[in-house]
Every structure is written in C-alpha cells, then in structure tokens.
C-alpha positions as CSV (number, residue, x, y, z in Angstrom):
1,M,56.7,78.2,83.6
2,H,59.7,75.8,82.9
3,K,61.7,75.9,79.8
4,S,62.9,73.3,77.6
5,K,66.1,71.6,77.8
6,F,66.4,73.0,74.1
7,Q,65.3,76.6,75.4
8,R,67.5,76.2,78.1
9,K,70.6,75.3,75.5
10,R,69.8,78.2,73.0
11,I,69.8,80.7,75.8
12,I,73.2,79.4,77.1
13,Y,74.7,79.5,73.4
14,I,73.4,83.1,72.6
15,R,75.1,84.4,75.8
16,I,78.3,82.5,74.8
17,W,78.0,84.1,71.3
18,F,77.5,87.9,72.7
19,R,80.3,87.4,75.1
20,R,82.5,86.2,72.5
21,K,81.2,89.4,70.8
22,M,81.6,91.8,73.0
23,K,85.0,90.5,74.1
24,N,86.5,91.0,70.5
25,Y,85.3,94.4,70.4
26,F,86.2,95.7,73.2
27,F,89.3,93.7,74.2
28,S,90.7,93.6,70.4
29,T,94.2,93.2,69.9
30,D,94.2,95.3,66.8
31,T,95.1,98.5,69.0
32,L,98.0,97.2,70.2
33,T,101.5,98.2,69.4
34,E,103.6,95.4,68.0
35,T,105.6,95.6,71.5
36,Q,102.4,94.9,73.7
37,K,101.1,92.0,70.8
38,L,104.3,89.8,71.3
39,A,104.1,90.3,75.3
40,V,100.5,89.2,75.1
41,S,101.7,86.4,73.1
42,I,104.5,85.1,75.2
43,V,102.4,85.5,78.3
44,K,99.3,83.4,76.7
45,N,102.1,80.6,75.3
46,A,103.7,80.7,78.8
47,I,100.4,80.1,80.5
48,I,99.4,76.6,78.5
49,H,103.3,75.7,78.1
50,P,103.2,72.1,80.2
51,N,106.3,73.1,82.5
52,A,105.4,76.2,83.7
53,E,105.0,77.1,87.0
54,L,102.0,79.5,88.3
55,L,101.8,81.3,91.6
56,I,99.2,83.9,92.6
57,A,100.3,86.6,95.6
58,P,96.7,87.2,96.9
59,I,97.3,90.6,98.7
60,S,99.5,92.0,96.0
61,G,97.3,90.6,93.1
62,S,100.3,89.7,91.2
63,H,100.4,86.9,88.9
64,Y,103.7,85.0,88.2
65,I,104.7,82.5,85.3
66,A,108.2,80.7,85.5
67,F,109.3,78.0,82.4
68,D,113.1,77.5,81.7
69,K,115.0,80.8,82.4
70,V,112.0,83.2,81.8
71,Y,110.0,84.8,84.6
72,I,106.7,86.9,84.0
73,C,104.9,88.9,86.5
74,I,101.3,90.2,85.9
75,T,100.5,93.0,87.7
76,K,97.4,95.3,87.6
77,S,99.0,97.6,85.4
78,Q,101.8,95.8,83.2
79,V,103.7,92.7,82.1
80,T,107.2,92.0,83.0
81,I,109.1,89.7,81.5
82,V,112.3,88.5,82.5
83,N,115.0,86.2,80.6
84,G,117.7,86.3,82.9
85,K,119.2,89.0,80.6
86,Y,117.0,91.6,80.0
87,S,113.7,92.7,81.6
88,Y,110.9,93.9,79.9
89,D,108.1,96.1,81.2
90,V,105.0,96.4,78.6
91,S,102.0,98.4,79.9
92,L,98.4,96.9,78.6
93,P,95.4,97.9,78.6
94,D,92.8,96.7,81.3
95,G,90.9,95.0,78.5
96,Q,94.1,92.8,78.0
97,L,95.3,92.4,81.3
98,T,91.7,90.9,82.5
99,L,91.7,88.2,79.4
100,L,95.6,87.3,80.4
101,I,94.5,87.0,84.5
102,D,91.3,85.1,83.5
103,K,93.5,82.7,81.1
104,F,95.9,82.6,84.2
105,E,93.0,81.6,86.5
106,R,91.5,78.9,84.6
107,R,94.8,77.4,83.8
108,L,95.5,77.3,87.7
109,E,91.9,75.6,88.1
110,V,93.3,73.0,85.8
111,V,96.4,72.4,87.7
112,K,94.2,72.7,91.1
113,R,92.0,69.7,89.8
114,K,94.7,67.5,89.0
115,W,95.8,68.4,92.4
116,D,92.4,67.1,93.9
117,D,92.5,63.9,91.7
118,V,95.7,63.1,93.3
119,I,94.3,63.9,96.8
120,I,91.0,61.9,96.7
121,T,92.8,59.0,95.4
122,K,95.7,59.0,98.0
123,T,92.7,59.5,100.7
124,T,91.0,56.6,99.3
125,K,93.9,54.4,98.9
126,N,94.5,54.9,102.4
127,L,91.2,54.7,104.0
128,N,91.0,51.3,102.3
129,L,94.6,50.3,103.9
130,I,92.9,51.4,107.3
131,L,89.8,49.0,106.5
132,Q,91.7,46.1,105.6
133,E,94.1,46.5,108.6
134,L,90.5,47.0,111.0
135,T,89.2,44.0,109.4
136,E,92.8,41.8,109.6
137,T,93.0,42.2,113.0
138,K,89.4,41.6,114.1
139,S,89.6,38.0,112.7
C-alpha cells in the first residue's frame, strides 16, 4: 500500500515536531546553572562563527573550535574554554553535550560540502583541460 505524497509529508512533519518537543523536554536549558548557560552560549556562537576552525579527534572523540584567541574543547564530559589568559572547565549534562556535538558536526558537514564543491570544480576544470589538449594534439 503506497502512501500519498501528502501523507508522507505529514508523517515527516509529525516526526520533526515530536523530536523538537522531546528535545525541549529532555534537554531544557532551564536546569543549567548560569555558568553552564554561558558556556553553552559561547560554544554555540563559536560553532557558527564564520572564521572558526573546527577539528575532530576521532580516537579521543574530542571536538575542537578555534577562533581569534579563543580555543574550545568539547569532550564527553565537559567543555573547556581557553582565552589565552584563563581556562574554564564547565561540566554539562550529557544531553547538552550531545546537542553541542550535533551542532558542531552539522556545521562541519557544511564545510565538507564546500570542500567537495571545490574539489569537483577543480577536477572538472582539469579534466576539460586534458580533453582539450588531447583534441588539439590530434589535429
């Protein structure tokens, strides 16, 4: 039995709505201390900062963000923020860390897509040059 396009869109909409409600319910920032809220806000802004450099250490599972003179390390249990003068270690609940890591990885995926576009463009350009050289040498 095939579902209509409208039914599929409705199911997708309901799933998205449900996920958002559950995320807000389980990962609410209301239970965080003021320090934790500031740390989460700093990390979120650092992730979306256009000049931020993102790095993942696959074996340790650490995620690093660097912009200007601020360095941030997200591990499985805490966030470390270093501004060159001070270092702040802030413990966060697992749910908040998961949300930050998801946001980080989505941003990294955008950067990866940009790299893919550059690589494909350069590859196409170089292959066209090779083809042009081969056709010129034939004549």
